[in-house]
MIDOSE-1310 file (N, C-alpha, C; in nm, 2 decimals, decimal comma, always signed):
residues 276
mril	-0,68/-6,14/-2,63/-0,60/-6,17/-2,50/-0,65/-6,34/-2,50; -0,55/-6,45/-2,42/-0,63/-6,54/-2,41/-0,61/-6,54/-2,23; -0,67/-6,62/-2,12/-0,63/-6,51/-2,00/-0,70/-6,62/-1,88; -0,64/-6,68/-1,85/-0,72/-6,80/-1,73/-0,70/-6,70/-1,64
vtga	-0,82/-6,81/-1,48/-0,86/-6,75/-1,42/-0,89/-6,80/-1,34; -0,85/-6,81/-1,19/-0,86/-6,93/-1,11/-0,94/-6,91/-0,99; -0,97/-7,02/-0,89/-1,09/-6,96/-0,87/-1,23/-6,85/-0,89; -1,24/-6,89/-1,01/-1,30/-6,80/-1,12/-1,47/-6,88/-1,10
ggtl	-1,53/-6,98/-1,01/-1,68/-7,03/-0,92/-1,69/-6,91/-0,76; -1,59/-6,81/-0,74/-1,61/-6,76/-0,65/-1,74/-6,63/-0,66; -1,72/-6,56/-0,61/-1,85/-6,44/-0,59/-1,78/-6,32/-0,71; -1,64/-6,32/-0,72/-1,63/-6,17/-0,78/-1,60/-6,28/-0,93
ggav	-1,51/-6,39/-0,88/-1,50/-6,45/-1,02/-1,67/-6,53/-1,17; -1,73/-6,49/-1,04/-1,87/-6,47/-1,17/-1,87/-6,32/-1,25; -1,87/-6,19/-1,16/-1,83/-6,11/-1,23/-1,71/-6,12/-1,36; -1,60/-6,12/-1,34/-1,49/-6,16/-1,37/-1,49/-6,21/-1,57
vpal	-1,53/-6,40/-1,49/-1,54/-6,40/-1,66/-1,67/-6,38/-1,70; -1,74/-6,35/-1,69/-1,85/-6,26/-1,80/-1,76/-6,08/-1,83; -1,76/-6,03/-1,73/-1,65/-5,96/-1,78/-1,53/-5,95/-1,90; -1,49/-6,06/-1,95/-1,40/-6,10/-2,01/-1,39/-6,09/-2,12
vkag	-1,48/-6,18/-2,10/-1,57/-6,23/-2,24/-1,64/-6,20/-2,32; -1,71/-6,09/-2,22/-1,78/-5,98/-2,36/-1,64/-5,83/-2,36; -1,55/-5,80/-2,32/-1,50/-5,75/-2,40/-1,43/-5,77/-2,47; -1,44/-5,96/-2,57/-1,40/-6,03/-2,67/-1,23/-6,15/-2,64
hevr	-1,19/-6,18/-2,49/-1,08/-6,23/-2,46/-1,08/-6,45/-2,50; -1,06/-6,46/-2,46/-1,03/-6,59/-2,48/-1,02/-6,68/-2,37; -1,12/-6,69/-2,25/-1,16/-6,74/-2,17/-1,13/-6,86/-2,09; -1,05/-6,82/-2,01/-1,02/-7,04/-1,91/-1,09/-6,98/-1,80
algp	-1,14/-7,12/-1,80/-1,25/-7,02/-1,56/-1,06/-7,21/-1,56; -1,12/-7,16/-1,40/-1,07/-7,33/-1,31/-1,14/-7,33/-1,20; -1,22/-7,39/-1,20/-1,34/-7,41/-1,03/-1,45/-7,48/-1,07; -1,58/-7,50/-1,00/-1,68/-7,53/-1,04/-1,74/-7,41/-1,10
ppgg	-1,81/-7,47/-1,28/-1,93/-7,30/-1,28/-2,03/-7,31/-1,28; -2,07/-7,18/-1,30/-2,16/-7,17/-1,25/-2,30/-7,29/-1,34; -2,40/-7,20/-1,34/-2,51/-7,31/-1,43/-2,49/-7,25/-1,54; -2,46/-7,31/-1,65/-2,49/-7,33/-1,80/-2,25/-7,27/-1,86
ggda	-2,25/-7,24/-1,73/-2,05/-7,24/-1,78/-2,06/-7,11/-1,89; -2,16/-7,01/-1,99/-2,12/-6,94/-2,04/-2,09/-6,96/-2,15; -1,95/-6,86/-2,24/-1,87/-6,84/-2,32/-1,75/-6,89/-2,30; -1,74/-6,88/-2,13/-1,61/-6,95/-2,05/-1,51/-7,11/-2,15
rwlp	-1,42/-7,12/-2,17/-1,35/-7,26/-2,08/-1,38/-7,34/-1,94; -1,38/-7,37/-1,94/-1,35/-7,49/-1,76/-1,36/-7,61/-1,78; -1,27/-7,59/-1,66/-1,10/-7,65/-1,67/-1,15/-7,71/-1,49; -1,15/-7,80/-1,51/-1,12/-7,91/-1,27/-0,99/-7,81/-1,25
geav	-0,95/-7,78/-1,13/-0,83/-7,71/-1,11/-0,68/-7,80/-1,08; -0,69/-7,94/-1,18/-0,58/-7,98/-1,12/-0,52/-8,05/-1,25; -0,60/-7,96/-1,39/-0,54/-7,86/-1,52/-0,46/-7,77/-1,49; -0,46/-7,72/-1,43/-0,42/-7,53/-1,39/-0,26/-7,59/-1,53
kdav	-0,19/-7,75/-1,50/-0,05/-7,73/-1,63/-0,10/-7,68/-1,75; -0,18/-7,78/-1,78/-0,29/-7,75/-1,91/-0,32/-7,61/-1,94; -0,37/-7,58/-1,84/-0,55/-7,44/-1,92/-0,41/-7,31/-1,95; -0,28/-7,31/-1,80/-0,14/-7,24/-1,87/-0,10/-7,17/-1,97
rgcd	-0,10/-7,26/-2,07/+0,01/-7,28/-2,18/-0,13/-7,26/-2,26; +0,00/-7,09/-2,36/-0,06/-6,99/-2,46/-0,15/-6,92/-2,36; -0,11/-6,90/-2,29/-0,20/-6,78/-2,22/-0,15/-6,67/-2,22; -0,17/-6,48/-2,24/-0,14/-6,34/-2,21/-0,14/-6,30/-2,06
avvl	-0,20/-6,39/-1,98/-0,21/-6,32/-1,86/-0,37/-6,38/-1,77; -0,30/-6,41/-1,66/-0,34/-6,52/-1,48/-0,38/-6,45/-1,46; -0,47/-6,46/-1,39/-0,59/-6,39/-1,32/-0,59/-6,47/-1,18; -0,62/-6,45/-1,02/-0,54/-6,53/-0,89/-0,70/-6,48/-0,86
lgrd	-0,72/-6,49/-0,82/-0,89/-6,47/-0,73/-0,83/-6,62/-0,68; -0,83/-6,74/-0,66/-0,83/-6,82/-0,59/-0,75/-6,85/-0,43; -0,72/-6,88/-0,38/-0,62/-6,96/-0,26/-0,54/-7,09/-0,25; -0,42/-7,03/-0,16/-0,36/-7,17/-0,19/-0,38/-7,24/-0,18
padr	-0,39/-7,46/-0,16/-0,22/-7,41/-0,30/-0,29/-7,39/-0,44; -0,44/-7,41/-0,49/-0,42/-7,39/-0,61/-0,30/-7,23/-0,70; -0,38/-7,21/-0,63/-0,24/-7,03/-0,64/-0,10/-7,06/-0,69; -0,08/-7,13/-0,59/+0,09/-7,20/-0,60/+0,12/-7,22/-0,73
aava	-0,03/-7,34/-0,76/+0,06/-7,47/-0,91/+0,00/-7,35/-1,00; -0,08/-7,26/-1,01/-0,08/-7,19/-1,10/+0,02/-7,08/-1,13; +0,06/-7,03/-1,02/+0,21/-6,92/-1,07/+0,31/-7,03/-1,10; +0,33/-7,12/-1,01/+0,47/-7,18/-1,08/+0,38/-7,30/-1,21
ascg	+0,34/-7,30/-1,25/+0,30/-7,35/-1,38/+0,28/-7,21/-1,48; +0,27/-7,05/-1,43/+0,30/-6,99/-1,50/+0,46/-6,91/-1,55; +0,49/-6,93/-1,42/+0,65/-6,97/-1,46/+0,73/-7,05/-1,52; +0,70/-7,16/-1,51/+0,71/-7,29/-1,68/+0,71/-7,21/-1,76
agvp	+0,56/-7,13/-1,76/+0,48/-7,10/-1,90/+0,54/-7,01/-1,95; +0,61/-6,94/-1,92/+0,65/-6,76/-1,97/+0,51/-6,65/-1,94; +0,42/-6,65/-1,88/+0,33/-6,61/-1,94/+0,37/-6,45/-1,91; +0,32/-6,40/-1,94/+0,35/-6,28/-1,97/+0,28/-6,12/-1,84
hvlr	+0,23/-6,16/-1,79/+0,10/-6,07/-1,71/+0,03/-6,23/-1,57; +0,10/-6,20/-1,45/+0,02/-6,21/-1,40/-0,05/-6,14/-1,29; -0,21/-6,12/-1,31/-0,25/-6,03/-1,16/-0,30/-6,14/-1,05; -0,31/-6,12/-0,97/-0,35/-6,15/-0,81/-0,41/-6,09/-0,72
vsgp	-0,59/-6,10/-0,69/-0,67/-5,98/-0,69/-0,66/-6,10/-0,53; -0,66/-5,98/-0,40/-0,70/-5,96/-0,31/-0,81/-5,93/-0,23; -0,88/-5,99/-0,17/-1,01/-5,95/-0,09/-0,97/-5,90/+0,03; -1,10/-5,80/+0,04/-1,06/-5,77/+0,16/-1,08/-5,84/+0,38
ttgr	-0,90/-5,83/+0,37/-0,94/-5,90/+0,53/-0,80/-5,91/+0,60; -0,78/-5,89/+0,75/-0,73/-5,87/+0,88/-0,72/-5,95/+0,92; -0,59/-5,97/+1,01/-0,59/-6,08/+1,17/-0,52/-6,12/+1,11; -0,58/-6,32/+1,12/-0,45/-6,41/+1,07/-0,48/-6,48/+0,89
arer	-0,66/-6,43/+0,90/-0,65/-6,46/+0,72/-0,61/-6,36/+0,64; -0,54/-6,20/+0,67/-0,48/-6,09/+0,67/-0,32/-6,12/+0,59; -0,29/-6,21/+0,68/-0,13/-6,25/+0,68/-0,07/-6,35/+0,60; -0,21/-6,46/+0,57/-0,20/-6,59/+0,50/-0,25/-6,51/+0,32
lada	-0,31/-6,38/+0,26/-0,25/-6,33/+0,25/-0,20/-6,20/+0,16; -0,10/-6,25/+0,26/-0,01/-6,14/+0,20/+0,07/-6,24/+0,18; +0,11/-6,32/+0,17/+0,22/-6,43/+0,14/+0,16/-6,51/+0,01; +0,05/-6,51/-0,02/+0,00/-6,50/-0,14/+0,11/-6,41/-0,24
erlv	+0,00/-6,32/-0,21/+0,07/-6,20/-0,28/+0,22/-6,21/-0,29; +0,32/-6,21/-0,13/+0,48/-6,21/-0,19/+0,53/-6,39/-0,27; +0,38/-6,40/-0,32/+0,48/-6,57/-0,33/+0,48/-6,51/-0,53; +0,45/-6,39/-0,54/+0,35/-6,31/-0,68/+0,49/-6,21/-0,73
rtsg	+0,45/-6,18/-0,60/+0,59/-6,06/-0,63/+0,76/-6,10/-0,62; +0,80/-6,27/-0,60/+0,90/-6,27/-0,62/+0,89/-6,42/-0,63; +0,86/-6,44/-0,83/+0,78/-6,52/-0,88/+0,95/-6,48/-1,00; +0,93/-6,40/-1,06/+1,00/-6,36/-1,09/+0,87/-6,34/-1,28
lrwt	+0,86/-6,33/-1,22/+0,71/-6,30/-1,36/+0,65/-6,19/-1,29; +0,64/-6,10/-1,44/+0,58/-5,91/-1,47/+0,47/-5,96/-1,41; +0,38/-5,87/-1,32/+0,26/-5,91/-1,22/+0,25/-5,79/-1,16; +0,09/-5,76/-1,12/+0,04/-5,68/-1,09/-0,05/-5,71/-0,97
vlrh	-0,11/-5,65/-0,86/-0,17/-5,75/-0,73/-0,30/-5,66/-0,74; -0,42/-5,66/-0,76/-0,49/-5,54/-0,72/-0,60/-5,61/-0,55; -0,60/-5,53/-0,50/-0,62/-5,52/-0,34/-0,84/-5,43/-0,32; -0,93/-5,56/-0,29/-1,08/-5,39/-0,34/-1,13/-5,45/-0,20
ghlh	-1,20/-5,34/-0,19/-1,33/-5,42/-0,02/-1,41/-5,44/-0,02; -1,50/-5,47/+0,03/-1,60/-5,60/+0,09/-1,70/-5,57/+0,00; -1,75/-5,68/-0,11/-1,85/-5,67/-0,23/-2,01/-5,65/-0,20; -2,04/-5,57/-0,28/-2,17/-5,62/-0,24/-2,29/-5,69/-0,22
qald	-2,25/-5,77/-0,36/-2,23/-5,96/-0,30/-2,18/-6,02/-0,17; -2,10/-5,98/-0,19/-2,09/-6,10/-0,08/-2,20/-6,03/+0,13; -2,15/-5,89/+0,12/-2,25/-5,87/+0,20/-2,39/-5,88/+0,25; -2,43/-5,85/+0,08/-2,57/-5,96/+0,12/-2,66/-6,05/+0,18
ralr	-2,53/-6,14/+0,12/-2,56/-6,32/+0,16/-2,57/-6,30/+0,27; -2,44/-6,29/+0,32/-2,40/-6,26/+0,53/-2,52/-6,20/+0,55; -2,59/-6,14/+0,55/-2,70/-6,00/+0,60/-2,83/-6,09/+0,63; -2,79/-6,16/+0,47/-2,93/-6,28/+0,49/-2,90/-6,40/+0,61
klaa	-2,80/-6,43/+0,58/-2,84/-6,51/+0,69/-2,81/-6,55/+0,84; -2,77/-6,39/+0,89/-2,74/-6,28/+0,98/-2,92/-6,23/+0,97; -2,98/-6,20/+0,96/-3,16/-6,16/+0,95/-3,20/-6,29/+1,00; -3,18/-6,42/+0,98/-3,24/-6,49/+1,07/-3,28/-6,55/+1,16
spvl	-3,17/-6,36/+1,28/-3,18/-6,38/+1,35/-3,27/-6,28/+1,41; -3,42/-6,27/+1,47/-3,41/-6,12/+1,56/-3,34/-6,08/+1,61; -3,31/-6,10/+1,63/-3,15/-5,93/+1,68/-3,02/-5,96/+1,59; -3,04/-5,80/+1,56/-2,86/-5,79/+1,46/-2,82/-5,68/+1,55
pvdp	-2,72/-5,71/+1,61/-2,58/-5,59/+1,78/-2,50/-5,52/+1,65; -2,49/-5,40/+1,64/-2,39/-5,39/+1,55/-2,28/-5,27/+1,57; -2,19/-5,24/+1,52/-2,06/-5,18/+1,58/-2,07/-5,03/+1,52; -2,01/-4,90/+1,59/-2,10/-4,86/+1,49/-2,02/-4,74/+1,50
svpw	-1,86/-4,81/+1,57/-1,69/-4,79/+1,51/-1,67/-4,86/+1,47; -1,70/-4,98/+1,34/-1,69/-5,04/+1,26/-1,73/-4,98/+1,08; -1,61/-4,90/+1,03/-1,69/-4,92/+0,92/-1,61/-4,97/+0,79; -1,74/-4,92/+0,65/-1,71/-5,04/+0,56/-1,69/-4,91/+0,47
qpvd	-1,68/-4,97/+0,30/-1,65/-4,95/+0,18/-1,69/-5,04/+0,09; -1,84/-5,12/+0,06/-1,86/-5,13/+0,02/-1,86/-5,08/-0,15; -1,76/-5,25/-0,21/-1,84/-5,14/-0,46/-1,91/-5,31/-0,44; -1,97/-5,30/-0,57/-1,98/-5,39/-0,63/-1,92/-5,43/-0,76
arev	-1,90/-5,59/-0,73/-1,80/-5,74/-0,85/-1,72/-5,62/-0,94; -1,93/-5,62/-1,02/-1,90/-5,58/-1,12/-1,82/-5,46/-1,14; -1,78/-5,35/-1,11/-1,74/-5,27/-1,08/-1,57/-5,25/-1,03; -1,57/-5,40/-0,95/-1,47/-5,49/-0,96/-1,35/-5,53/-1,08
aayl	-1,48/-5,55/-1,20/-1,45/-5,68/-1,23/-1,44/-5,56/-1,43; -1,50/-5,47/-1,42/-1,43/-5,39/-1,52/-1,34/-5,33/-1,48; -1,24/-5,33/-1,38/-1,11/-5,21/-1,34/-1,00/-5,30/-1,34; -1,02/-5,46/-1,33/-0,91/-5,57/-1,34/-0,96/-5,60/-1,51
agll	-1,03/-5,56/-1,53/-1,03/-5,59/-1,71/-0,93/-5,50/-1,76; -0,95/-5,38/-1,70/-0,90/-5,24/-1,79/-0,73/-5,32/-1,75; -0,67/-5,33/-1,62/-0,61/-5,32/-1,62/-0,46/-5,49/-1,67; -0,54/-5,55/-1,69/-0,55/-5,71/-1,79/-0,49/-5,55/-1,92
mgep	-0,56/-5,50/-1,97/-0,48/-5,46/-2,14/-0,37/-5,29/-2,15; -0,32/-5,28/-1,99/-0,17/-5,27/-1,98/-0,09/-5,39/-1,97; -0,01/-5,29/-1,97/+0,18/-5,34/-1,88/+0,10/-5,38/-1,72; +0,18/-5,44/-1,70/+0,20/-5,54/-1,54/+0,27/-5,38/-1,50
rqta	+0,17/-5,34/-1,29/+0,20/-5,25/-1,27/+0,31/-5,24/-1,20; +0,32/-5,39/-1,17/+0,48/-5,43/-1,09/+0,42/-5,32/-0,91; +0,31/-5,36/-0,84/+0,33/-5,28/-0,75/+0,17/-5,35/-0,77; +0,10/-5,24/-0,59/-0,07/-5,33/-0,56/-0,10/-5,23/-0,61
layg	-0,24/-5,24/-0,66/-0,33/-5,07/-0,69/-0,47/-5,17/-0,57; -0,53/-5,05/-0,54/-0,66/-5,10/-0,42/-0,75/-4,97/-0,50; -0,90/-5,05/-0,48/-0,97/-5,06/-0,48/-1,17/-5,01/-0,44; -1,25/-4,94/-0,43/-1,28/-4,96/-0,36/-1,39/-4,91/-0,32
gpqv	-1,55/-4,94/-0,26/-1,67/-4,82/-0,32/-1,63/-4,72/-0,29; -1,78/-4,60/-0,32/-1,79/-4,47/-0,30/-1,77/-4,40/-0,19; -1,84/-4,52/-0,10/-1,89/-4,37/+0,08/-1,84/-4,52/+0,21; -1,81/-4,48/+0,26/-1,77/-4,53/+0,40/-1,91/-4,51/+0,47
lstp	-1,97/-4,66/+0,51/-2,03/-4,64/+0,59/-1,97/-4,70/+0,71; -2,12/-4,74/+0,88/-2,08/-4,71/+0,97/-2,16/-4,88/+0,95; -2,13/-5,00/+1,08/-2,27/-5,03/+1,06/-2,33/-5,05/+1,07; -2,37/-5,00/+1,18/-2,53/-4,95/+1,16/-2,64/-4,90/+1,09
elvg	-2,50/-4,78/+0,98/-2,60/-4,69/+0,88/-2,57/-4,88/+0,73; -2,49/-4,95/+0,69/-2,49/-5,07/+0,62/-2,62/-5,13/+0,63; -2,63/-5,21/+0,74/-2,72/-5,28/+0,81/-2,89/-5,21/+0,79; -2,90/-5,12/+0,84/-3,06/-5,05/+0,86/-3,07/-5,00/+0,70
iwle	-3,00/-4,94/+0,60/-2,93/-5,01/+0,46/-3,05/-5,08/+0,36; -3,03/-5,22/+0,39/-3,01/-5,38/+0,40/-3,14/-5,34/+0,46; -3,15/-5,39/+0,60/-3,32/-5,38/+0,65/-3,47/-5,31/+0,54; -3,41/-5,25/+0,53/-3,47/-5,16/+0,46/-3,47/-5,11/+0,35
ahgl	-3,36/-5,25/+0,30/-3,44/-5,24/+0,11/-3,47/-5,35/+0,14; -3,45/-5,47/+0,18/-3,60/-5,61/+0,19/-3,67/-5,53/+0,30; -3,74/-5,46/+0,35/-3,91/-5,48/+0,45/-3,85/-5,50/+0,56; -3,72/-5,56/+0,59/-3,77/-5,63/+0,69/-3,69/-5,50/+0,80
rrlr	-3,74/-5,54/+0,97/-3,72/-5,51/+1,11/-3,64/-5,59/+1,20; -3,54/-5,54/+1,24/-3,51/-5,65/+1,39/-3,41/-5,57/+1,43; -3,44/-5,64/+1,65/-3,35/-5,47/+1,67/-3,24/-5,50/+1,65; -3,11/-5,37/+1,72/-3,04/-5,32/+1,68/-2,95/-5,31/+1,75
prvr	-2,91/-5,40/+1,85/-2,86/-5,32/+2,01/-2,76/-5,29/+2,02; -2,67/-5,13/+1,98/-2,50/-5,14/+1,93/-2,38/-5,15/+2,05; -2,31/-5,28/+2,02/-2,24/-5,32/+2,05/-2,09/-5,31/+2,04; -1,99/-5,41/+2,05/-1,86/-5,34/+2,00/-1,79/-5,47/+1,99
ypgr	-1,75/-5,51/+1,86/-1,74/-5,66/+1,79/-1,56/-5,67/+1,89; -1,52/-5,77/+1,91/-1,44/-5,83/+1,94/-1,34/-5,87/+1,87; -1,19/-5,88/+1,90/-1,16/-5,93/+1,80/-1,01/-5,85/+1,81; -0,90/-5,98/+1,71/-0,77/-5,85/+1,64/-0,85/-5,84/+1,54
ataq	-0,85/-5,85/+1,44/-0,95/-5,82/+1,30/-1,06/-5,76/+1,30; -1,13/-5,70/+1,43/-1,20/-5,65/+1,44/-1,16/-5,48/+1,43; -1,04/-5,50/+1,50/-0,96/-5,37/+1,61/-0,89/-5,32/+1,44; -0,86/-5,43/+1,35/-0,79/-5,34/+1,28/-0,93/-5,34/+1,14
qrag	-1,01/-5,32/+1,15/-1,12/-5,29/+1,02/-1,18/-5,22/+1,10; -1,16/-5,18/+1,23/-1,25/-5,02/+1,33/-1,12/-4,93/+1,30; -1,04/-4,92/+1,27/-0,90/-4,83/+1,26/-0,91/-4,80/+1,14; -0,99/-4,84/+1,01/-0,94/-4,80/+0,87/-0,88/-4,88/+0,77
rllv	-0,77/-5,01/+0,81/-0,65/-5,10/+0,74/-0,80/-5,12/+0,66; -0,87/-5,17/+0,65/-0,97/-5,18/+0,52/-1,00/-5,14/+0,47; -1,02/-4,96/+0,44/-1,06/-4,85/+0,33/-0,97/-4,82/+0,21; -1,06/-4,75/+0,15/-0,91/-4,74/-0,01/-0,91/-4,51/+0,03
rnap	-0,86/-4,49/+0,05/-0,83/-4,41/+0,02/-0,68/-4,36/-0,10; -0,71/-4,28/-0,21/-0,62/-4,19/-0,31/-0,66/-4,28/-0,35; -0,76/-4,35/-0,45/-0,69/-4,45/-0,56/-0,84/-4,47/-0,61; -0,86/-4,58/-0,70/-1,04/-4,51/-0,74/-1,15/-4,59/-0,76
lgtl	-1,17/-4,53/-0,73/-1,36/-4,57/-0,66/-1,41/-4,65/-0,78; -1,56/-4,75/-0,74/-1,67/-4,72/-0,76/-1,73/-4,61/-0,80; -1,88/-4,68/-0,85/-1,95/-4,57/-0,85/-2,09/-4,59/-0,81; -2,11/-4,74/-0,82/-2,21/-4,76/-0,74/-2,23/-4,79/-0,54
swre	-2,32/-4,68/-0,47/-2,30/-4,72/-0,39/-2,43/-4,81/-0,31; -2,39/-4,86/-0,19/-2,45/-4,96/-0,15/-2,66/-4,87/-0,07; -2,67/-4,84/-0,14/-2,86/-4,88/-0,14/-2,83/-4,82/-0,28; -2,81/-4,80/-0,38/-2,83/-4,84/-0,53/-2,83/-4,93/-0,59
wlmp	-2,75/-5,04/-0,50/-2,73/-5,19/-0,53/-2,87/-5,27/-0,49; -2,88/-5,27/-0,39/-2,96/-5,28/-0,36/-3,18/-5,26/-0,35; -3,12/-5,16/-0,41/-3,22/-5,07/-0,43/-3,22/-4,98/-0,56; -3,18/-5,04/-0,67/-3,18/-4,97/-0,81/-3,29/-4,91/-0,87
apvp	-3,28/-4,81/-0,95/-3,35/-4,64/-0,95/-3,48/-4,71/-1,08; -3,58/-4,69/-1,07/-3,65/-4,75/-1,22/-3,54/-4,71/-1,32; -3,53/-4,81/-1,48/-3,46/-4,69/-1,57/-3,65/-4,69/-1,67; -3,53/-4,55/-1,70/-3,80/-4,53/-1,78/-3,72/-4,54/-1,91
sddf	-3,86/-4,64/-1,97/-3,85/-4,68/-2,09/-3,85/-4,57/-2,20; -3,73/-4,61/-2,32/-3,74/-4,57/-2,38/-3,79/-4,53/-2,57; -3,91/-4,70/-2,53/-3,99/-4,67/-2,65/-4,06/-4,58/-2,68; -4,08/-4,52/-2,72/-4,22/-4,40/-2,70/-4,35/-4,47/-2,74
aeeh	-4,33/-4,56/-2,84/-4,48/-4,62/-2,85/-4,45/-4,70/-2,76; -4,44/-4,77/-2,71/-4,49/-4,84/-2,53/-4,60/-4,74/-2,46; -4,50/-4,57/-2,49/-4,57/-4,54/-2,41/-4,65/-4,45/-2,33; -4,70/-4,43/-2,51/-4,80/-4,33/-2,56/-4,89/-4,42/-2,63
tasp	-4,92/-4,51/-2,60/-4,98/-4,62/-2,74/-5,14/-4,63/-2,62; -5,24/-4,53/-2,60/-5,31/-4,59/-2,52/-5,38/-4,69/-2,54; -5,47/-4,75/-2,39/-5,54/-4,86/-2,39/-5,65/-4,92/-2,45; -5,70/-5,04/-2,45/-5,81/-5,10/-2,46/-5,92/-4,99/-2,44
tspa	-5,92/-4,97/-2,31/-6,04/-4,93/-2,25/-6,03/-4,69/-2,29; -5,95/-4,69/-2,36/-5,94/-4,49/-2,40/-6,04/-4,50/-2,43; -6,13/-4,32/-2,41/-6,17/-4,34/-2,53/-6,12/-4,34/-2,64; -6,01/-4,26/-2,70/-5,95/-4,27/-2,78/-5,92/-4,35/-2,92
tqpe	-5,99/-4,49/-2,86/-5,94/-4,55/-2,92/-6,13/-4,65/-2,98; -6,24/-4,57/-2,91/-6,34/-4,68/-2,95/-6,36/-4,63/-3,03; -6,41/-4,77/-3,15/-6,52/-4,71/-3,24/-6,61/-4,63/-3,28; -6,62/-4,52/-3,33/-6,76/-4,39/-3,38/-6,84/-4,46/-3,35
rdpd	-6,91/-4,58/-3,38/-7,03/-4,63/-3,50/-7,04/-4,73/-3,44; -7,01/-4,88/-3,47/-7,01/-4,98/-3,41/-6,97/-4,97/-3,31; -7,16/-5,09/-3,25/-7,14/-5,08/-3,08/-7,16/-5,27/-3,01; -7,17/-5,27/-3,16/-7,06/-5,44/-3,13/-6,92/-5,47/-3,11
qrvy	-6,78/-5,36/-3,17/-6,69/-5,31/-3,16/-6,57/-5,22/-3,03; -6,72/-5,15/-2,96/-6,71/-5,11/-2,83/-6,66/-5,16/-2,76; -6,60/-5,09/-2,64/-6,56/-5,19/-2,52/-6,58/-5,03/-2,45; -6,63/-5,09/-2,34/-6,65/-4,97/-2,26/-6,63/-5,02/-2,12
ggde	-6,56/-5,13/-2,09/-6,52/-5,16/-1,95/-6,36/-5,27/-1,95; -6,37/-5,24/-2,08/-6,27/-5,48/-2,07/-6,22/-5,52/-2,05; -6,20/-5,54/-1,90/-6,23/-5,70/-1,86/-6,27/-5,63/-1,71; -6,38/-5,54/-1,71/-6,47/-5,58/-1,59/-6,56/-5,61/-1,52
gyqr	-6,61/-5,72/-1,58/-6,77/-5,79/-1,64/-6,83/-5,69/-1,70; -6,88/-5,60/-1,78/-6,91/-5,54/-1,90/-6,97/-5,64/-1,97; -7,07/-5,71/-1,97/-7,09/-5,72/-2,14/-7,15/-5,65/-2,19; -7,07/-5,70/-2,34/-7,11/-5,65/-2,46/-7,26/-5,64/-2,53
qtra	-7,31/-5,59/-2,51/-7,48/-5,65/-2,63/-7,48/-5,62/-2,81; -7,57/-5,77/-2,80/-7,60/-5,82/-2,98/-7,64/-5,75/-3,03; -7,74/-5,70/-3,13/-7,80/-5,64/-3,19/-7,92/-5,82/-3,22; -8,02/-5,74/-3,26/-8,07/-5,91/-3,21/-8,15/-5,97/-3,34
């Protein structure tokens, strides 16, 4: 398939583009390319009309006005499937995102909307900035359901292989964490200590998140938890020879008769004696 991805230079785009390329698709990407650019064809945003021609699907990761232009170009080109991806938002930002979803639904195109939870990668970046302060206030009443961007990308790639759903789908992380749990795991992973006074975050957007508006229920969930993403378990080697080869100083590798070749202590300071 030939797929156009808008907003490809963002956090999720950094996972979606490689996932689609790996799946064998021809990917055109709008946005600032990362280092190297990968195997996708990267184009500036103003090239959307040309980029959409001949595409089998368009994935919208960006925001207005770029996505508005992409939808209009998709209508003109008769793109078979437009997939709008919406991140976790509340308050006025959610209203703007609802307008973007409505634009796709009323376009006359066949469409799918995918809403995902907070990305591990984005939360990690935000906490790195906040941790510059010695104090990290936490609100125990605010829940989080973080998910790995790579798992969202894999689920998205699967949706493109099927028919447009003509509905909104959701995809979230495997666990719901309170803010103290989320921050505590992050600090543990980075070996940091910060004062964490318990407070109540203000604002309408936070009130909506507190009420569970961003939680994903009765929908597909990722498998990589926040803790597992931050502190991945060591991967055991499957190289038998590497694991079972004796070290140079092991008695099993010492020559039996030639003291000039015998290694007694490796590089621990011992100087090998030589024959007169």
